[in-house]
C-alpha positions in Angstrom: 1.0 -7.7 15.5 1.4 -5.0 12.9 0.8 -6.2 9.3 3.4 -5.5 6.6 2.7 -4.7 2.9 5.4 -4.6 0.4 4.2 -2.5 -2.5 5.4 -1.9 -6.1 6.0 -5.6 -6.8 6.8 -6.1 -10.5 8.3 -9.6 -10.7 7.9 -13.1 -9.1 11.4 -13.0 -7.6 10.6 -10.0 -5.5 7.2 -11.4 -4.6 8.6 -14.6 -3.3 11.4 -12.9 -1.4 8.9 -10.6 0.3 6.7 -13.5 1.3 9.6 -15.6 2.5 10.7 -12.7 4.7 7.2 -12.6 6.3 5.2 -10.1 4.3 1.4 -10.2 4.9 0.5 -8.5 1.6 1.9 -7.6 -1.8 0.9 -4.5 -3.7 0.8 -4.2 -7.5 0.5 -0.8 -9.2 -1.9 -0.5 -12.2 -1.3 3.2 -12.7 0.5 3.6 -16.0 2.2 6.8 -15.0 4.2 5.0 -12.2 7.7 3.6 -12.7 6.4 0.5 -10.8 3.5 -0.1 -13.2 2.9 -3.7 -14.1 0.4 -5.1 -16.6 -2.6 -7.1 -15.3 -1.5 -10.1 -17.3 1.9 -10.2 -15.6 0.3 -9.8 -12.2 -2.1 -12.7 -13.0 1.0 -14.8 -13.7 2.7 -13.8 -10.5 -0.4 -14.3 -8.3 -0.9 -17.9 -9.7 2.6 -18.8 -8.4 2.0 -17.4 -4.9 1.4 -19.6 -1.8 -2.0 -19.6 -0.1 -2.9 -17.1 2.6 -1.0 -14.1 1.1 -3.1 -11.0 0.4 -2.8 -9.2 -2.9 -3.6 -5.5 -3.4 -4.2 -3.7 -6.7 -3.3 0.0 -6.7 -5.5 2.2 -8.9 -5.5 6.0 -9.6 -8.8 7.5 -10.8 -9.6 4.4 -12.8 -13.2 4.0 -14.1 -15.1 1.4 -12.0 -15.5 -0.8 -15.0 -11.8 -0.9 -15.7 -11.1 -1.7 -12.0 -13.5 -4.6 -12.2 -11.9 -5.9 -15.5 -8.4 -5.8 -13.9 -9.6 -7.5 -10.7 -11.2 -10.2 -12.8 -8.0 -10.7 -14.8 -5.6 -10.7 -11.8 -7.8 -12.0 -8.9 -6.3 -9.4 -6.6 -8.0 -9.6 -3.2 -8.2 -5.9 -2.3 -8.3 -2.6 -4.2 -6.4 0.5 -3.2 -7.7 3.8 -4.5 -4.9 6.3 -4.7 -6.5 9.2 -6.6 -9.5 11.5 -6.2 -12.1 8.8 -6.1 -15.5 9.3 -4.4 -16.9 7.1 -1.6 -19.2 5.6 -4.3 -16.2 4.1 -5.9 -15.9 1.6 -3.0 -18.3 -1.3 -3.6 -19.7 -3.0 -0.6 -18.8 -6.3 -2.1 -15.1 -5.4 -2.5 -12.6 -4.7 0.2 -11.0 -1.4 -0.4 -8.2 0.8 1.0 -8.4 4.6 0.4 -5.0 6.3 0.2 -4.7 9.8 1.5 -1.8 12.1 0.6 -1.0 14.0 3.8 0.0 17.7 3.8 -1.5 18.8 7.1 -4.2 17.8 9.6 -6.8 19.1 7.1 -5.8 16.2 4.8 -7.8 14.0 7.1 -11.1 15.6 6.2 -12.0 12.9 3.5 -11.7 10.1 6.0 -15.0 11.2 7.5 -16.9 10.4 4.3 -15.0 7.2 3.5 -14.9 5.6 6.9 -18.0 3.4 6.5 -17.0 2.2 3.0 -13.3 1.1 3.3 -11.4 -1.6 5.2 -8.5 0.8 6.0 -6.9 4.1 5.1 -3.4 4.3 3.8 -1.6 7.5 4.8 1.2 8.6 2.4 3.2 11.8 2.2 2.1 14.5 -0.2 4.4 15.3 -3.1 3.4 17.7 -5.9 4.9 15.6 -8.7 4.1 12.0 -7.6 1.1 10.0 -6.2 3.2 7.6 -4.1 6.4 5.8 -3.7 8.3 9.1 -3.2 10.3 8.1 -0.1 9.0 11.2 1.7 8.0 11.1 5.3 5.1 13.2 6.9 4.2 14.2 10.4 3.3 11.0 12.2 1.3 12.8 14.8 -1.3 13.3 12.0 -1.5 9.5 11.6 -2.2 9.1 15.3 -5.1 11.5 14.9 -6.4 9.6 11.8 -6.9 6.4 13.9 -10.2 7.7 15.2 -11.6 7.1 11.6 -10.6 3.5 11.2 -7.6 1.2 10.6 -4.5 3.1 9.5 -1.8 1.8 7.2 1.3 4.0 7.6 3.3 4.7 4.5 5.5 7.5 3.2 9.3 7.5 3.7 9.4 4.3 5.7 12.7 2.3 5.6 14.4 -0.4 7.7 16.0 2.4 9.7 12.8 4.1 10.8 10.0 1.5 10.7 10.5 0.4 14.3 10.3 4.1 15.5 7.2 4.7 13.3 5.3 1.7 14.7 6.1 2.7 18.3 4.9 6.2 17.6 1.7 5.5 15.6 0.8 2.0 16.5 -0.9 1.5 13.1 -2.8 -1.5 11.8 -0.1 -2.0 9.1 2.9 -0.4 7.5 3.5 -0.1 3.7 6.8 0.3 2.0 7.9 0.5 -1.7 10.8 2.8 -2.4 12.3 2.3 1.0 13.3 -1.3 0.2 14.3 -0.9 -3.5 17.7 -1.1 -5.2 16.2 0.7 -8.2 12.7 1.8 -9.1 10.5 -1.4 -9.6 13.2 -3.7 -8.2 13.5 -4.7 -4.6 16.6 -5.1 -2.5 15.9 -8.5 -0.8 18.2 -7.7 2.1 16.3 -4.5 2.9 12.9 -6.2 2.6 14.0 -8.8 5.1 15.4 -6.2 7.5 12.3 -4.0 7.2 10.0 -6.9 8.1 12.2 -8.0 11.0 12.3 -4.6 12.5 8.6 -4.1 12.0 7.9 -7.3 13.8 10.3 -6.4 16.6 8.2 -3.3 17.3 
């Protein structure tokens, strides 16, 4: 069954609502340029209140390795997601990592060849010139199908309750990831949309 990650969590109410709806993982953005940025201290408080067996993901953008390690130690996130121009050497063998790729064309898959032995999965997001994620923009899902030859694929970019069923049927990804597609405003989730998104993902 496809896994579901709800990203851009900024508060405990949204975290609990996502888990109650059946989310497998929660994502926390540690990039200060994002409207969904949340401090490591706040994430630490949220994670302490979560039930067991829920995966937590820290999203980083071109952060020094030492700073990533500091934030991981502070928050106890389970997995790191690298959303910038990181090198394969940024992915430590002792730490599960997801490498995010911003897809413009089939050529965007070239980095997957060098990262494939160092990460647990690839997150494919739509390219936007003025944002690194959470844009609500969709890309060509045929490219995601091609990407599966390099490893587990987490499909993101423009997913909503209205298209997630179709997306899963088309790509058959390891997981789907949503942020803006289930928000009522940036950084705040619409709990009804979260529930509907997960229900329709499961039905696929």
